C-alpha positions as CSV (number, residue, x, y, z in Angstrom):
1,M,25.8,16.0,48.7
2,A,25.5,15.1,45.1
3,S,28.6,17.1,44.3
4,A,30.5,15.1,46.8
5,A,29.2,11.9,45.3
6,I,30.7,13.0,41.9
7,C,34.2,13.2,43.4
8,S,33.7,10.0,45.4
9,T,33.2,7.9,42.3
10,L,36.8,8.7,41.2
11,R,38.2,7.1,44.3
12,R,37.7,3.5,43.3
13,R,36.8,1.4,40.4
14,R,34.7,-1.7,40.5
15,S,34.3,-4.3,37.7
16,P,30.9,-5.1,36.2
17,S,29.8,-8.6,37.2
18,L,32.4,-10.5,35.3
19,E,32.0,-14.3,34.9
20,A,34.9,-16.5,35.8
21,F,36.5,-18.1,32.7
22,L,39.3,-20.7,32.6
23,A,41.5,-21.1,29.6
24,P,41.2,-24.5,27.9
25,V,43.9,-26.8,29.1
26,D,43.2,-29.9,27.0
27,L,43.1,-28.5,23.4
28,S,45.8,-29.2,20.9
29,D,47.7,-26.2,19.4
30,V,45.7,-26.3,16.2
31,A,42.3,-26.6,18.1
32,L,43.3,-23.8,20.4
33,V,44.1,-21.4,17.5
34,Q,40.9,-22.4,15.8
35,T,38.9,-21.7,18.9
36,L,40.5,-18.4,19.5
37,A,40.0,-17.3,15.8
38,S,36.3,-18.3,16.1
39,V,35.8,-16.4,19.3
40,A,37.6,-13.3,18.0
41,S,35.5,-13.5,14.7
42,D,32.3,-13.6,16.7
43,L,33.3,-10.7,18.8
44,V,34.2,-8.5,15.8
45,S,31.0,-9.4,14.0
46,S,28.8,-8.8,17.1
47,F,30.2,-5.4,18.1
48,S,31.4,-3.8,14.9
49,G,28.1,-2.3,13.8
50,I,26.8,-1.2,17.2
51,S,26.0,2.5,17.8
52,W,27.4,3.0,21.3
53,W,25.5,5.5,23.5
54,F,28.4,5.8,25.9
55,Q,32.1,4.7,26.0
56,R,32.0,5.2,22.2
57,K,35.8,5.7,21.7
58,N,36.8,3.1,24.2
59,S,34.5,0.5,22.8
60,R,35.4,1.1,19.2
61,S,39.1,1.1,20.0
62,L,38.8,-2.2,21.7
63,V,36.9,-3.7,18.8
64,R,39.6,-2.5,16.4
65,K,42.2,-4.2,18.6
66,L,40.2,-7.4,18.4
67,E,40.2,-7.1,14.6
68,V,44.0,-7.1,14.7
69,F,44.1,-10.1,17.0
70,L,41.7,-11.8,14.5
71,V,44.2,-11.2,11.7
72,L,47.0,-12.7,13.8
73,L,44.9,-15.7,14.7
74,E,43.7,-16.4,11.2
75,C,47.3,-16.3,9.9
76,M,48.3,-18.8,12.6
77,R,45.4,-21.0,11.8
78,D,46.1,-21.0,8.1
79,S,49.8,-21.7,8.5
80,G,49.0,-24.9,10.5
81,S,52.5,-25.0,12.0
82,T,53.2,-26.3,15.5
83,L,53.4,-23.6,18.1
84,P,56.4,-23.2,20.5
85,R,55.5,-23.8,24.2
86,N,55.6,-20.2,25.2
87,S,53.3,-19.3,22.3
88,A,50.7,-21.8,23.6
89,L,50.8,-20.2,27.1
90,C,50.3,-16.7,25.6
91,L,47.4,-17.9,23.5
92,K,45.7,-19.2,26.7
93,E,46.1,-15.8,28.2
94,L,44.6,-14.3,25.0
95,Y,41.6,-16.6,25.4
96,L,40.9,-15.0,28.8
97,L,41.5,-11.6,27.5
98,L,38.9,-12.1,24.6
99,Y,36.3,-13.2,27.1
100,R,36.9,-10.3,29.4
101,S,36.6,-8.1,26.4
102,K,33.3,-9.7,25.5
103,I,31.8,-9.2,28.9
104,L,32.8,-5.5,29.0
105,L,31.4,-4.8,25.6
106,D,28.2,-6.7,26.4
107,Y,28.0,-4.6,29.6
108,C,28.3,-1.3,27.7
109,A,25.9,-2.5,25.0
110,Q,23.1,-3.8,27.2
111,S,23.2,-2.0,30.5
112,S,21.0,0.9,31.6
113,K,22.0,4.2,30.0
114,L,21.8,6.0,33.3
115,W,23.8,3.3,35.1
116,L,26.5,3.5,32.4
117,L,26.5,7.3,32.9
118,L,26.9,6.9,36.6
119,Q,29.7,4.3,36.2
120,N,31.5,6.3,33.5
121,H,34.8,6.6,35.3
122,S,34.8,3.0,36.6
123,I,34.0,1.5,33.1
124,S,36.7,3.7,31.5
125,G,39.1,2.2,34.0
126,H,38.2,-1.3,32.9
127,F,39.0,-0.4,29.3
128,H,42.3,1.0,30.4
129,D,43.0,-2.2,32.3
130,L,42.4,-4.3,29.2
131,N,44.7,-2.0,27.2
132,Q,47.5,-2.8,29.8
133,E,46.8,-6.5,29.5
134,I,47.0,-6.3,25.7
135,S,50.3,-4.4,26.0
136,T,51.8,-7.0,28.4
137,L,50.6,-9.9,26.3
138,L,52.1,-8.5,23.1
139,D,55.4,-7.8,24.9
140,V,55.8,-11.5,25.7
141,F,54.3,-12.9,22.6
142,P,56.9,-14.6,20.4
143,M,56.1,-12.8,17.1
144,K,59.2,-14.1,15.4
145,D,57.9,-17.6,15.7
146,V,54.7,-16.8,13.9
147,E,54.4,-16.7,10.1
148,L,52.8,-13.3,9.4
149,G,52.7,-11.3,6.2
150,E,54.3,-7.9,6.2
151,D,51.0,-6.1,6.5
152,G,49.9,-8.3,9.4
153,R,53.2,-7.8,11.2
154,E,52.9,-4.0,10.8
155,Q,49.4,-4.0,12.3
156,I,50.6,-6.0,15.3
157,Q,53.5,-3.7,15.9
158,L,51.3,-0.6,15.6
159,L,48.9,-2.2,18.1
160,Q,51.8,-2.9,20.5
161,R,52.9,0.8,20.3
162,Q,49.4,2.0,20.9
163,A,48.8,-0.3,23.8
164,R,52.0,0.9,25.5
165,R,51.1,4.6,25.1
166,A,47.5,4.2,26.0
167,K,46.2,6.3,28.9
168,L,43.0,6.3,30.8
169,F,40.4,8.0,28.5
170,I,37.2,9.5,29.9
171,D,34.9,10.9,27.3
172,K,34.3,14.6,28.1
173,D,30.8,14.5,26.6
174,D,29.8,11.5,28.7
175,D,31.2,13.1,31.8
176,A,29.4,16.4,31.0
177,L,26.1,14.4,30.9
178,R,27.0,12.7,34.1
179,I,27.6,16.0,35.8
180,M,24.3,17.3,34.5
181,F,22.5,14.3,36.0
182,F,24.1,15.1,39.4
183,T,23.1,18.7,38.9
184,F,19.4,17.8,38.7
185,L,19.8,15.8,41.9
186,D,21.4,18.8,43.5
187,E,18.4,20.9,42.6
188,F,16.1,18.6,44.3
189,E,18.5,18.5,47.2
190,N,18.1,22.2,47.5
191,G,14.4,22.1,47.4
192,R,14.0,23.2,43.7
193,I,12.3,21.3,40.9
194,P,14.5,21.1,37.8
195,D,13.2,22.8,34.7
196,S,11.1,20.5,32.6
197,A,12.7,21.6,29.3
198,E,16.2,20.8,30.6
199,L,14.9,17.4,31.8
200,R,13.4,16.7,28.4
201,L,16.7,17.7,26.7
202,F,18.6,15.4,28.9
203,F,16.4,12.3,28.9
204,V,14.9,12.5,25.4
205,D,17.5,14.2,23.2
206,R,20.8,13.3,24.9
207,L,20.0,9.8,26.3
208,G,17.4,8.7,23.7
209,I,14.8,7.7,26.4
210,R,11.7,8.5,24.4
211,D,8.8,6.5,25.9
212,A,7.4,5.4,29.2
213,K,8.6,1.8,28.9
214,S,12.2,2.8,28.3
215,C,12.1,5.1,31.3
216,R,10.5,2.4,33.5
217,D,13.2,0.0,32.4
218,E,15.8,2.5,33.6
219,I,14.1,2.8,36.9
220,E,13.9,-0.9,37.4
221,Y,17.6,-1.3,36.6
222,L,18.5,1.4,39.2
223,E,16.3,-0.3,41.8
224,E,18.0,-3.6,41.0
225,Q,21.4,-2.0,41.7
226,I,20.1,-0.6,45.0
227,V,18.9,-4.1,46.1
228,N,22.2,-5.7,45.1
229,H,24.4,-2.9,46.3
230,E,27.6,-3.6,48.1
231,G,29.0,-1.3,50.6
232,D,32.2,-0.3,48.7
233,V,30.5,0.6,45.5
234,E,29.9,4.2,44.3
235,P,27.4,5.8,44.1
236,T,26.0,5.0,47.5
237,V,22.6,3.6,48.1
238,S,21.4,7.1,49.2
239,V,22.5,8.7,46.0
240,L,21.1,5.8,43.9
241,N,17.7,6.3,45.6
242,G,17.8,9.9,44.6
243,F,18.5,9.1,41.0
244,A,15.7,6.5,40.9
245,A,13.3,9.0,42.4
246,L,14.4,11.7,39.9
247,T,13.9,9.3,37.0
248,R,10.5,8.2,38.3
249,Y,9.5,11.9,38.4
250,C,10.6,12.4,34.8
251,R,8.8,9.3,33.7
252,F,5.5,10.9,34.5
253,L,6.4,14.4,33.8
254,L,7.7,13.7,30.3
255,F,5.7,10.7,29.1
256,G,2.4,11.1,31.0
257,F,0.2,8.1,31.9
258,E,-1.7,7.0,28.8
259,E,1.3,5.3,27.2
260,D,1.8,3.0,30.2
261,E,-1.4,0.9,29.9
262,V,-2.0,-1.7,32.5
263,E,-3.0,-5.0,30.9
264,P,-5.4,-7.3,32.8
265,G,-3.2,-9.5,35.0
266,A,-0.2,-7.3,34.7
267,I,0.1,-7.0,38.5
268,G,0.3,-10.8,38.8
269,N,3.2,-10.8,36.4
270,Q,5.2,-8.2,38.2
271,K,7.7,-9.1,40.9
272,K,6.1,-9.9,44.1
273,M,6.1,-6.8,46.2
274,R,7.0,-6.8,49.9
275,K,4.0,-6.1,52.0
276,G,4.3,-3.2,54.4
277,L,2.8,-4.7,57.5
278,I,5.2,-6.4,59.9
279,S,2.9,-9.3,60.7
280,Q,1.9,-9.7,57.1
281,E,5.5,-10.0,56.0
282,I,6.0,-12.6,58.7
283,A,2.9,-14.4,57.5
284,E,4.4,-14.7,54.0
285,T,7.8,-15.9,55.1
286,F,6.7,-17.9,58.2
287,I,9.4,-16.2,60.3
288,T,9.2,-16.8,64.1
289,I,9.6,-13.6,66.0
290,P,12.0,-13.9,68.9
291,S,9.9,-13.9,72.1
292,D,12.0,-11.1,73.6
293,F,10.9,-8.8,70.8
294,C,7.2,-9.4,71.5
295,C,5.1,-7.4,74.0
296,P,4.0,-9.7,76.9
297,I,0.6,-8.0,76.8
298,S,-0.3,-7.8,73.0
299,L,2.1,-10.7,72.0
300,D,3.0,-8.6,68.9
301,L,6.3,-7.3,67.7
302,M,7.2,-4.1,69.7
303,R,7.5,-0.9,67.8
304,D,8.1,1.4,70.8
305,P,9.5,-0.8,73.7
306,V,9.6,0.8,77.1
307,I,10.9,-0.3,80.5
308,I,8.8,-0.1,83.7
309,S,10.0,0.0,87.3
310,T,10.2,-3.8,87.6
311,G,12.7,-3.9,84.7
312,Q,10.3,-5.6,82.2
313,S,9.8,-4.3,78.7
314,Y,6.4,-3.7,77.1
315,E,5.0,-2.0,74.0
316,R,4.3,1.6,75.1
317,S,0.7,1.7,74.1
318,S,-0.1,-1.6,75.7
319,I,1.4,-0.9,79.1
320,S,0.0,2.7,79.1
321,R,-3.5,1.2,78.6
322,W,-2.8,-1.3,81.4
323,M,-1.9,1.6,83.8
324,E,-4.8,3.8,82.7
325,E,-7.2,1.0,83.6
326,G,-6.0,1.3,87.2
327,H,-3.5,-1.5,87.5
328,C,-0.5,-0.9,89.8
329,T,1.3,-4.2,89.2
330,C,3.6,-5.6,86.5
331,P,1.5,-7.7,84.1
332,K,4.4,-10.2,83.7
333,T,5.7,-10.6,87.3
334,G,2.9,-9.4,89.4
335,Q,5.2,-7.1,91.4
336,M,4.0,-3.7,92.6
337,L,5.1,-0.8,90.5
338,I,7.2,1.8,92.4
339,H,6.4,4.5,89.8
340,N,4.6,4.8,86.5
341,R,7.5,6.3,84.5
342,L,8.1,4.6,81.1
343,V,11.8,4.6,80.0
344,P,12.4,4.0,76.3
345,N,14.3,0.8,75.7
346,R,16.4,2.0,72.8
347,A,18.8,-0.9,73.0
348,L,15.9,-3.4,72.4
349,R,14.4,-1.2,69.7
350,N,17.8,-1.2,68.0
351,L,17.9,-5.0,68.1
352,I,14.4,-5.3,66.7
353,T,15.3,-2.9,63.9
354,Q,18.4,-4.9,63.0
355,W,16.5,-8.2,63.1
356,C,13.8,-6.8,60.9
357,T,16.4,-5.5,58.4
358,A,18.2,-8.8,58.4
359,H,15.0,-10.7,57.6
360,G,13.7,-8.2,55.0
361,I,10.8,-7.2,57.2
362,P,9.6,-3.5,57.0
363,Y,9.8,-1.9,60.4
364,D,8.3,1.5,61.1
365,P,9.4,2.7,64.6
366,P,7.4,5.6,66.1
367,E,8.3,9.2,65.6
368,C,10.8,10.5,68.0
369,T,9.6,13.5,70.0
370,D,13.0,14.2,71.5
371,P,15.3,15.6,68.8
372,S,18.3,14.5,70.8
373,A,17.2,10.9,71.0
374,E,19.1,8.3,69.2
375,N,17.6,7.3,65.9
376,F,17.7,3.5,65.3
377,S,15.8,3.4,62.1
378,A,17.3,2.5,58.8
379,A,19.4,5.1,56.9
380,S,17.2,7.9,56.0
381,P,16.7,8.6,52.3
382,S,18.4,11.7,50.9
383,K,16.5,15.0,50.8
384,A,16.8,14.8,47.0
385,A,15.0,11.5,46.9
386,L,12.3,12.8,49.2
387,E,11.7,15.9,47.2
388,A,11.7,14.0,43.9
389,N,9.2,11.6,45.4
390,R,7.1,14.4,46.7
391,A,7.0,16.0,43.2
392,T,6.0,12.6,41.7
393,A,3.2,12.2,44.3
394,Q,1.8,15.5,43.2
395,L,1.7,14.4,39.6
396,L,0.1,11.1,40.6
397,I,-2.6,12.6,42.7
398,Q,-3.5,15.1,39.9
399,Q,-4.2,12.0,37.7
400,L,-6.2,10.4,40.5
401,E,-8.4,13.5,40.5
402,N,-8.7,14.4,36.8
403,G,-7.1,11.6,34.7
404,S,-8.7,9.0,32.5
405,Q,-9.5,5.5,33.9
406,V,-6.2,4.2,32.5
407,A,-4.3,7.1,34.1
408,K,-6.0,6.6,37.4
409,T,-5.1,2.9,37.4
410,V,-1.5,3.7,36.6
411,A,-1.4,6.4,39.3
412,A,-2.9,4.1,41.9
413,R,-0.2,1.5,41.1
414,E,2.6,4.0,41.4
415,I,1.3,5.3,44.7
416,R,1.1,1.7,45.9
417,L,4.8,1.3,45.0
418,L,5.8,4.7,46.3
419,A,4.1,4.1,49.7
420,K,5.6,0.6,50.3
421,T,8.8,2.0,51.7
422,G,9.6,5.0,54.0
423,R,7.4,6.8,56.4
424,E,8.2,10.1,54.7
425,N,6.7,8.8,51.4
426,R,3.6,7.6,53.3
427,A,3.3,10.9,55.1
428,F,3.4,13.3,52.2
429,I,1.3,11.1,49.9
430,A,-1.5,11.3,52.5
431,E,-0.9,15.0,53.2
432,A,-1.2,15.7,49.5
433,G,-4.7,14.3,49.6
434,A,-4.4,10.8,48.0
435,I,-6.7,9.0,50.4
436,P,-10.1,10.4,49.2
437,Y,-9.2,9.6,45.6
438,L,-8.0,6.1,46.4
439,R,-11.3,5.5,48.3
440,K,-13.2,6.2,45.1
441,I,-11.1,3.7,43.2
442,L,-11.9,1.0,45.8
443,S,-15.3,0.6,44.1
444,S,-13.9,0.5,40.6
445,P,-15.1,-2.3,38.3
446,N,-11.5,-2.6,37.0
447,H,-9.9,-5.3,39.2
448,V,-6.4,-4.0,38.6
449,A,-7.4,-0.5,39.8
450,Q,-9.2,-1.9,42.8
451,E,-6.3,-4.1,43.8
452,N,-3.8,-1.3,43.4
453,S,-6.0,1.1,45.4
454,V,-6.6,-1.2,48.4
455,T,-2.9,-2.1,48.5
456,A,-1.9,1.5,48.4
457,M,-4.3,2.1,51.3
458,L,-2.6,-0.8,53.1
459,N,0.8,0.7,52.6
460,L,-0.3,4.2,53.7
461,S,-1.9,2.8,56.8
462,I,1.4,1.6,58.2
463,Y,2.2,5.2,59.1
464,E,0.5,6.0,62.4
465,K,-1.0,9.3,61.5
466,N,-2.5,8.0,58.3
467,K,-4.6,5.5,60.3
468,C,-6.5,8.5,61.6
469,R,-6.8,10.1,58.1
470,I,-8.2,6.8,56.7
471,M,-10.7,6.3,59.5
472,E,-11.8,10.0,59.4
473,E,-12.4,9.9,55.6
474,E,-16.1,9.5,55.1
475,G,-17.0,6.1,53.7
476,C,-13.4,4.9,53.6
477,L,-13.8,2.1,56.2
478,E,-17.0,1.0,54.5
479,S,-15.2,0.9,51.1
480,I,-12.3,-1.2,52.5
481,V,-14.8,-3.6,54.1
482,N,-16.7,-3.9,50.8
483,V,-13.5,-4.9,49.1
484,L,-13.0,-7.5,51.8
485,R,-16.5,-8.8,51.2
486,F,-16.9,-8.4,47.4
487,G,-13.4,-7.7,46.0
488,H,-12.7,-8.8,42.4
489,T,-9.5,-10.7,43.2
490,T,-8.1,-12.8,46.0
491,E,-5.2,-10.4,46.6
492,A,-7.6,-7.4,46.9
493,R,-9.6,-9.2,49.5
494,E,-6.6,-10.3,51.4
495,N,-5.0,-6.9,51.3
496,S,-8.2,-5.3,52.6
497,A,-8.0,-7.7,55.6
498,A,-4.4,-6.7,56.2
499,T,-5.6,-3.0,56.1
500,L,-8.2,-3.7,58.7
501,F,-5.5,-5.4,60.8
502,S,-3.3,-2.3,60.5
503,L,-6.1,0.1,61.4
504,S,-7.1,-2.1,64.4
505,A,-3.7,-1.5,66.0
506,V,-5.3,1.7,67.3
507,H,-7.5,0.6,70.3
508,D,-10.2,3.3,69.6
509,Y,-10.8,1.9,66.1
510,K,-11.4,-1.7,67.1
511,K,-15.0,-1.2,68.0
512,R,-15.7,0.8,64.9
513,I,-14.2,-1.8,62.6
514,A,-16.1,-4.7,64.3
515,D,-19.4,-2.7,64.1
516,E,-19.0,-2.1,60.4
517,E,-21.5,-4.2,58.5
518,G,-20.1,-7.5,57.3
519,A,-16.5,-6.8,58.5
520,V,-16.2,-9.6,61.1
521,E,-18.2,-12.0,58.9
522,A,-15.9,-11.5,56.0
523,L,-12.8,-11.9,58.1
524,A,-14.2,-15.2,59.5
525,R,-15.0,-16.4,56.0
526,L,-11.5,-15.5,54.8
527,L,-10.0,-17.3,57.8
528,G,-11.8,-20.5,56.6
529,L,-11.5,-20.2,52.9
530,G,-8.5,-17.9,52.1
531,T,-5.0,-18.7,51.0
532,S,-2.3,-19.2,53.7
533,R,-1.5,-15.5,53.6
534,G,-5.2,-14.5,53.5
535,K,-5.8,-16.7,56.6
536,K,-2.9,-15.1,58.4
537,D,-4.3,-11.6,57.5
538,A,-7.7,-12.6,58.7
539,V,-6.7,-14.2,62.0
540,T,-4.4,-11.3,63.0
541,A,-7.2,-8.9,62.3
542,L,-9.6,-11.0,64.4
543,F,-7.1,-11.2,67.2
544,N,-6.7,-7.4,67.3
545,L,-10.5,-7.0,67.3
546,S,-10.9,-9.5,70.1
547,T,-8.6,-7.4,72.4
548,H,-11.5,-4.9,72.8
549,T,-13.9,-6.3,75.4
550,D,-17.0,-4.7,73.8
551,N,-16.4,-6.8,70.6
552,C,-17.0,-10.2,72.2
553,A,-20.8,-10.4,71.4
554,R,-20.2,-9.1,67.9
555,M,-17.5,-11.8,67.3
556,I,-19.9,-14.5,68.5
557,E,-22.8,-13.2,66.4
558,A,-20.7,-13.0,63.3
559,G,-19.4,-16.6,63.5
560,A,-15.8,-15.6,64.3
561,V,-15.7,-17.9,67.3
562,K,-16.5,-21.0,65.2
563,A,-13.9,-19.9,62.6
564,L,-11.2,-19.4,65.2
565,V,-12.0,-22.9,66.7
566,N,-11.7,-24.5,63.2
567,A,-8.4,-22.6,62.7
568,L,-6.8,-24.4,65.6
569,G,-6.1,-27.3,63.3
570,N,-4.2,-25.1,60.8
571,E,-0.6,-24.7,61.9
572,V,-0.2,-21.5,59.9
573,V,-2.8,-19.6,62.0
574,S,-3.4,-21.8,65.1
575,E,-1.2,-19.6,67.3
576,E,-3.1,-16.4,66.7
577,A,-6.5,-18.3,66.8
578,A,-5.7,-19.6,70.2
579,G,-4.7,-16.2,71.4
580,A,-7.9,-14.6,70.2
581,L,-9.9,-17.4,71.9
582,A,-8.0,-16.8,75.1
583,L,-9.2,-13.2,75.0
584,I,-12.8,-14.0,74.1
585,V,-13.3,-16.6,76.8
586,R,-12.5,-14.0,79.5
587,Q,-16.1,-12.9,79.3
588,P,-18.8,-15.4,80.4
589,V,-20.7,-15.0,77.2
590,G,-17.5,-15.7,75.2
591,A,-16.6,-18.7,77.4
592,E,-20.1,-20.1,76.9
593,A,-19.9,-19.7,73.1
594,V,-16.5,-21.4,72.9
595,G,-17.6,-24.1,75.3
596,K,-20.4,-25.0,73.0
597,E,-18.0,-25.6,70.1
598,E,-17.3,-29.4,70.1
599,M,-13.8,-29.0,68.7
600,A,-12.7,-26.2,71.0
601,V,-11.2,-28.1,73.9
602,P,-9.7,-30.9,71.7
603,G,-8.2,-28.3,69.4
604,L,-6.6,-26.4,72.3
605,I,-5.3,-29.7,73.8
606,G,-3.8,-30.6,70.4
607,M,-2.0,-27.2,70.4
608,M,-0.5,-27.9,73.8
609,R,0.8,-31.2,72.4
610,C,2.2,-30.0,69.0
611,G,2.1,-26.2,68.9
612,T,4.9,-23.7,69.0
613,P,6.0,-22.4,72.4
614,R,3.8,-19.3,71.9
615,G,1.0,-21.5,70.7
616,K,1.2,-23.6,73.8
617,E,1.1,-20.5,75.9
618,N,-2.1,-19.3,74.2
619,A,-3.7,-22.7,74.3
620,V,-3.2,-23.2,78.1
621,A,-4.2,-19.6,78.7
622,A,-7.5,-20.2,76.8
623,L,-8.2,-23.4,78.7
624,L,-7.5,-21.6,82.0
625,E,-9.8,-18.7,81.1
626,L,-12.4,-21.1,79.9
627,C,-12.5,-22.8,83.3
628,R,-12.6,-19.5,85.1
629,S,-15.4,-18.0,83.1
630,G,-17.3,-20.9,81.6
631,G,-19.0,-22.4,84.6
632,A,-19.0,-25.8,86.1
633,A,-20.1,-27.7,83.0
634,T,-17.3,-26.2,80.9
635,T,-14.7,-26.8,83.6
636,E,-15.8,-30.4,83.8
637,K,-15.3,-30.8,80.0
638,V,-11.8,-29.4,80.3
639,V,-11.0,-31.5,83.4
640,K,-12.0,-34.7,81.6
641,A,-10.0,-34.0,78.5
642,P,-7.7,-37.0,77.9
643,A,-3.9,-36.6,78.1
644,L,-4.2,-33.1,79.6
645,A,-2.5,-34.1,82.9
646,G,0.7,-35.2,81.1
647,L,0.7,-32.1,78.9
648,L,0.3,-29.8,81.9
649,Q,3.2,-31.6,83.6
650,S,5.3,-31.2,80.5
651,L,4.5,-27.5,80.3
652,L,5.4,-26.9,83.9
653,F,8.9,-28.1,83.3
654,T,9.6,-27.1,79.6
655,G,7.2,-24.3,78.8
656,T,7.9,-20.6,78.6
657,K,7.5,-18.5,81.8
658,R,4.0,-17.5,80.8
659,A,3.0,-21.0,79.9
660,R,4.3,-22.3,83.3
661,R,2.3,-19.7,85.2
662,K,-0.9,-20.5,83.3
663,A,-0.3,-24.3,83.7
664,A,0.3,-23.8,87.4
665,S,-2.9,-21.8,87.7
666,L,-4.9,-24.4,85.7
667,A,-3.5,-27.1,88.0
668,R,-4.9,-25.3,91.0
669,V,-8.3,-25.1,89.3
670,F,-8.2,-28.9,88.9
671,Q,-7.1,-29.4,92.5
672,R,-10.3,-27.7,93.7
673,R,-12.3,-30.3,91.9
674,E,-13.5,-33.2,93.9
675,N,-11.9,-35.7,91.6
676,A,-8.5,-33.9,91.3
677,A,-6.7,-36.8,92.9
678,M,-7.9,-39.2,90.3
679,H,-7.0,-37.0,87.3
680,F,-3.8,-35.3,88.5
681,G,-2.1,-37.6,90.9
682,G,1.1,-37.3,88.9
683,L,1.4,-33.5,89.0
684,G,3.5,-33.2,92.1
685,A,6.3,-31.3,90.4
686,G,3.8,-29.0,88.7
687,Y,2.4,-28.1,92.1
688,A,5.8,-27.4,93.4
689,Y,6.3,-25.0,90.6
690,A,2.8,-23.5,91.1
691,S,3.5,-22.8,94.8
692,N,6.7,-20.9,93.8
693,S,6.0,-18.9,90.7
694,A,2.3,-18.3,90.6
695,A,1.6,-17.4,94.3
696,S,1.2,-13.7,93.5
697,R,-1.5,-14.3,91.0
698,D,-3.5,-17.1,92.7
699,S,-2.6,-17.0,96.3
700,G,-6.0,-18.2,97.3
701,F,-5.2,-21.6,95.9
702,A,-1.7,-21.9,97.5
703,S,-2.8,-23.9,100.5
704,D,-4.6,-26.4,98.3
705,V,-1.4,-27.5,96.5
706,S,0.8,-30.3,97.9
707,V,4.5,-29.8,97.5
708,P,6.5,-33.1,97.5
709,M,9.8,-32.4,99.2
710,S,11.8,-34.8,97.1
711,I,11.5,-32.7,93.9
712,S,13.3,-29.3,93.7
713,V,11.9,-26.8,91.1
714,P,13.8,-23.5,90.6
715,V,11.9,-20.3,91.2
716,L,11.7,-18.2,88.0
C-alpha cells in the first residue's frame, strides 16, 4: 500500500496554502519600482543565509534569481526615468511573482520536515512553475527601455537563458529519504517493527529531529494535515495516519519519556480534545439528535438499530430486553409481534454514522459478527497505522508499569490520546494490560496524572468489551467513583461521571454502580454544582442508573430525586432529568418521593410549556406515571396544576407521537376524576385523539371519553 502511495504522489501537484495577492494599481511608476526593490531586498536578506533541510537546490536557485531581479529594480529605481506602459504592466506581474516566491520559500523554511519530505515532488513542481513564470516575464519585459549597466544586462540575459532551459528538478537525496520513510511504513504494513538503529539514523541524523519536543511538533503538524485534508491531496488520510503513528512510535522509542515533562496546567493549555462518548460530545456542542436516530425505549442514539415485525426500529439491546421480559407487543405501537426475529437496520445505521461524522461526533458501531455484512463505519485505519500504534502502546504500558512518576504521567496522557479514536486502538491498549496500571494512577496525588488516567479510562470504556475489563478489574470501579467524589480537578470529576455513564450502558452494571459507596451522591452533587458539561455527564449517568428498577430506593436515599427535580429548571439537562423522573415514578416508592418534592409538578409543567419536543414527551410521561403510581393525593396535586389543561390540548395536536399518546392517557386519568368536567371541559379534541391513538394501551378508559363529532383528528 505504501509503495502505491509513492507513485500516487506523482500524479498531481497541489500548492501550499498560498495567500491571494493583488498587484498595486494606484502607485506611480517611481513608487512601484521602489516598492518592488524593497520587497526583493527583504526576500534576499531573509532567505540568503538559511540552511535548507529540503529543496536546497531549488530554494537557493530561486534566491539567486531574486538577487538578479533586485539588481534590475535598483537600477530602475536609481535612474528615476519614466517607465513605458508595457514596463509598468510587467512590473505589476513581477510584484505577484515576488510574493508567490516569498510564500513558497517561507513554506520550505517553516513547514514540518516530514511533511516537506512527503510533498517533495509537489513542492519541486511549484519551483518549476515559478521558473516558467520568470521565463515568460523576462520574454515580454522591454529590457531595451531600461537603463542597465553592461554587467546588469548580462545577468538578466543569463537569467533569461537559464529560465528557458530550466526543467523540473527533484533532489535525489531528498527523494531517497522520502522512499526510506515509506519503507518504514511498509514494514509496519507487513507486521514487522523497523530496526531502531535505522529509525535513529533517519530521524536524528538525516532529519535533525533530536529531541522529544521536535518530534512532537512533527506529529502535531501531520495531525493538522489530516484534519484539514482535502480529498484530492496526496498522500491520502490513511497514509498520513500511518506516518503520524510511525512518528509517534519513534518519539518514545528514540527520545524516551523524561524529556517530555508535563508542567502543571499543561493539559489545560492543550487543544481541547474531543470526548469519546456520543452523549458527552453532544453535551458539549448542544446538538439535538434527530428523533428517528433515537431508540423509542432508551431514548438514546442507536448504535445497533434493528427492525421488528411491526416495522419499527429499536436499539438491539433495548428491544431484546423488552422481549426477554415476556412482552409480545411493539413498545411503540402496541401491535402484537408476529415473530421475535430482529433484522439489522443497516440503512438507518448508515445514516446515523453519516450524521455523527458530519457533526464531529465519535460513533462506535457494534462489531459485525457476519463477515459478509456491510460495514458502515468510517474508513478503517491502515494496517501500518494500527501496528505502529500497537507498538507505541507496548512502550507506553511498560512505562506505566516501571517508569518514573513523570514517565507514568506522560504515558497516561499518550494512552488518553491514543484511545480517543478507533476501536482497534481501544481494543489492543486494553488487551496489552493498560487498565490495571491506569487504575493505580487514578489515586495519584498529581492532578495531571489523575486527569489523564481517568480520561484514558473513559476513552477505553467506549469499546464494548473494555467495559467488562474495567468492571472486572478489582477496585477499578471504586477508584473511578473516588475520582468523582474527591478528584483534584473539575475535569477529572466530570470525566469520571462520563465514565460511569459509559459503563452503565450495560444493564448488568447499573446496580453495581448505584450500590458503589458515594457514587449516586456524587453524581447528584455534580448535577447541582458542576459546569454545563459536568451536569450533562451527571444527568445522563443518573438517567441510565434509573432504568434499572432495583435502583429506585438507592436513588431516593442518595438525594438523586431532589437533584433531578431541581435540574428541571436548567435547559441544558432538563430533558434527561424529566426522563429519569419518568422512570423513577413508575414505582410507588419513587412516585411518593417525587410527589413530596414541592417543585416537581411545577417543574414538569414548565417543561411542557417551554421544553424541547423530547423534553415535553418526558415531562408528560412523568406526570402520567406520577398519577398512576402516586396515589390519590399526588394525582389531585397534578390535576389541580394551573394551565395543565391548555398544555395538554396543545400537546394532543402538536406533540410528537409519544407525547400525544401520553397526553391522551393523562386526559383519561383526569376524566375519571369527579371534577374532570370543571378542569378539562375544553379537551374535546384531545379526547378524540385519545379514542383513536391510545385505545390499545388504555382501552379500559375508552368508554369514558366523549368524542365531539364536529372535530376530525387523524389517526396516527
